[in-house]
C-alpha positions as CSV (number, residue, x, y, z in Angstrom):
1,M,102.0,131.9,62.9
2,T,102.5,134.6,60.4
3,Q,104.6,133.7,57.4
4,R,107.3,136.3,56.5
5,P,107.1,137.9,53.0
6,L,109.3,136.7,50.2
7,R,112.7,138.4,50.2
8,I,114.6,139.3,47.0
9,T,118.2,140.4,47.4
10,V,119.0,143.0,44.7
11,F,122.6,143.6,43.8
12,C,123.3,146.8,41.9
13,G,125.6,149.8,41.6
14,S,126.1,152.5,44.1
15,S,126.6,154.8,41.1
16,P,123.7,155.7,38.8
17,G,125.7,154.9,35.6
18,Q,125.6,157.0,32.5
19,D,122.5,155.4,30.9
20,P,119.2,156.8,32.3
21,A,117.7,153.4,31.5
22,F,119.6,151.9,34.5
23,G,117.9,154.2,37.0
24,R,114.5,153.5,35.3
25,A,115.1,149.8,35.7
26,A,116.0,150.2,39.4
27,R,112.9,152.3,40.1
28,T,110.7,149.9,38.1
29,T,112.1,146.9,40.0
30,G,111.7,148.5,43.4
31,A,108.1,149.5,42.7
32,L,107.1,146.1,41.2
33,L,108.6,144.2,44.1
34,A,106.9,146.5,46.7
35,A,103.5,146.1,44.8
36,A,104.0,142.3,45.0
37,G,104.6,142.4,48.7
38,V,108.2,141.3,48.4
39,E,110.7,142.6,50.9
40,I,113.8,144.0,49.2
41,V,117.2,143.3,50.7
42,Y,120.0,145.4,49.3
43,G,123.3,147.2,50.1
44,G,121.7,149.9,52.2
45,A,122.8,153.0,50.3
46,R,120.9,156.1,49.4
47,I,123.0,156.8,46.3
48,G,123.2,155.4,42.8
49,L,121.0,152.6,41.5
50,M,120.8,151.3,45.1
51,G,119.1,154.6,46.2
52,A,116.7,154.6,43.2
53,L,115.6,151.0,44.0
54,A,115.0,151.7,47.7
55,E,113.2,155.1,47.0
56,A,110.8,153.5,44.6
57,A,110.1,150.6,46.8
58,L,109.5,152.7,49.9
59,A,107.3,155.2,47.9
60,A,105.2,152.2,46.9
61,G,104.8,151.1,50.6
62,G,107.3,148.3,50.4
63,Q,109.6,146.9,53.0
64,V,113.3,147.5,52.4
65,T,116.2,146.0,54.4
66,G,119.6,147.5,54.0
67,V,122.8,145.6,54.9
68,I,125.9,147.9,55.2
69,P,129.4,147.5,56.5
70,R,130.3,149.7,59.5
71,S,132.9,151.6,57.4
72,L,130.1,152.8,55.0
73,N,127.5,153.6,57.7
74,Q,127.8,157.3,57.0
75,P,124.9,159.8,56.7
76,D,125.9,160.7,53.1
77,V,125.8,157.0,52.1
78,V,123.3,155.0,54.1
79,H,119.6,155.4,53.3
80,P,117.8,157.2,56.2
81,A,114.3,155.7,55.8
82,L,114.7,152.0,55.5
83,T,112.4,149.5,57.1
84,R,115.4,147.9,58.7
85,L,119.2,148.5,58.6
86,E,121.7,145.8,59.5
87,V,125.2,147.2,60.2
88,V,127.9,144.5,59.8
89,A,131.6,144.3,60.3
90,T,132.9,143.8,56.8
91,M,131.9,143.6,53.1
92,T,132.3,139.8,53.3
93,T,129.8,139.6,56.1
94,R,127.5,142.0,54.2
95,K,127.4,139.6,51.3
96,A,126.8,136.6,53.6
97,V,123.9,138.3,55.3
98,M,122.4,139.4,52.0
99,R,122.8,135.8,50.7
100,D,121.2,134.2,53.8
101,L,118.2,136.5,53.7
102,A,117.4,135.9,50.0
103,D,114.7,133.8,48.5
104,A,116.0,135.0,45.1
105,F,118.8,137.2,43.7
106,L,118.2,139.9,41.2
107,I,121.1,141.6,39.6
108,L,120.9,145.1,38.0
109,P,123.8,147.0,36.4
110,G,126.8,147.8,38.6
111,G,130.5,147.7,38.9
112,L,133.1,145.3,40.4
113,G,131.1,144.8,43.6
114,T,128.0,143.8,41.7
115,L,130.0,141.5,39.5
116,E,131.6,139.8,42.5
117,E,128.2,139.4,44.1
118,L,126.8,137.8,41.0
119,A,129.8,135.5,40.6
120,E,129.7,134.3,44.3
121,M,125.9,133.6,44.2
122,W,126.2,131.8,40.9
123,S,129.2,129.7,41.9
124,G,127.3,128.8,45.1
125,A,124.4,127.5,42.9
126,Q,126.9,125.7,40.7
127,L,128.3,123.9,43.7
128,A,124.7,123.1,44.9
129,L,125.3,125.1,48.1
130,H,121.9,126.7,47.4
131,H,119.0,126.5,44.9
132,T,118.1,130.1,45.1
133,P,117.0,131.6,41.7
134,I,119.3,134.1,40.1
135,A,118.1,136.7,37.7
136,V,120.1,139.2,35.7
137,A,118.5,142.4,34.2
138,N,120.5,143.0,31.0
139,I,119.4,146.6,30.6
140,N,120.4,148.0,27.2
141,G,122.9,145.2,26.7
142,F,124.9,146.1,29.8
143,F,125.7,142.4,30.6
144,D,126.3,141.5,26.9
145,P,130.2,141.3,27.4
146,L,129.7,139.0,30.4
147,L,127.3,136.8,28.4
148,H,129.8,136.7,25.6
149,F,132.5,135.6,28.0
150,L,130.2,132.8,29.3
151,T,129.6,131.6,25.8
152,S,133.4,131.5,25.3
153,A,133.8,129.7,28.6
154,Q,131.2,127.1,27.6
155,R,132.7,126.5,24.2
156,A,136.1,126.1,25.8
157,G,134.8,123.5,28.2
158,F,135.0,125.6,31.4
159,L,131.2,126.0,31.9
160,S,128.5,123.5,31.3
161,A,125.2,124.3,29.7
162,T,123.5,123.3,33.0
163,D,125.6,125.8,34.9
164,R,125.0,128.5,32.4
165,D,121.3,127.9,32.8
166,L,121.4,128.6,36.5
167,I,120.7,132.3,35.8
168,T,117.7,133.8,34.1
169,V,118.5,136.8,31.8
170,D,116.0,139.3,30.5
171,T,116.2,142.8,29.0
172,D,112.9,143.9,30.6
173,P,112.9,144.5,34.4
174,A,109.2,144.1,34.6
175,R,109.2,140.8,32.8
176,L,112.2,139.6,34.7
177,T,110.6,140.5,38.1
178,T,107.4,138.5,37.0
179,T,109.6,135.5,36.1
180,V,111.4,135.5,39.4
181,L,108.1,135.8,41.4
182,H,106.7,132.9,39.3
183,Q,109.8,130.8,40.1
184,L,109.4,131.6,43.8
185,T,105.7,130.7,44.0
186,T,106.1,127.5,42.1
187,A,109.4,126.1,43.6
188,E,110.3,124.9,47.0
189,L,112.7,127.4,48.6
190,T,116.0,126.1,49.8
191,S,118.3,128.2,51.9
192,W,122.1,128.0,52.4
């Protein structure tokens, strides 16, 4: 029986953002995960940070699974060269499929969709619905405002230190990827 490769679901922007460091982080992450033999699960787009992530992983010989809602399954949006593409009915279903495929979650910079995905995966961990590692790449301080909010929420009694520690944050995508891979190889994986 062949064991499947580890899968890391990466949530990130469908736009490139204004800081070139965001694209570099996406490409670095894609290449590192591919080199480690990890299958990437992501939103299926050819554009923005999503596209940079997928391109780097595919160029390095990696496996990349895209999950995209039917409404976005358009030639100018969907990546044409993925290992596998799952077309689903809705954005809610997309998130559920990406969650169910994940052995870990890695969050790169992005907008409202990325924030929603992080919040849902994190609240699922808080409620012990899963024990899937969650890692946030704080590239050039992008997530500093969110981390400041979390500190305020903890001080105000809305977030425990234990819940805050459910995510790993690092400014270096290579170091963060190494940390996540270490967590996956030393911990028992638990699915939803």
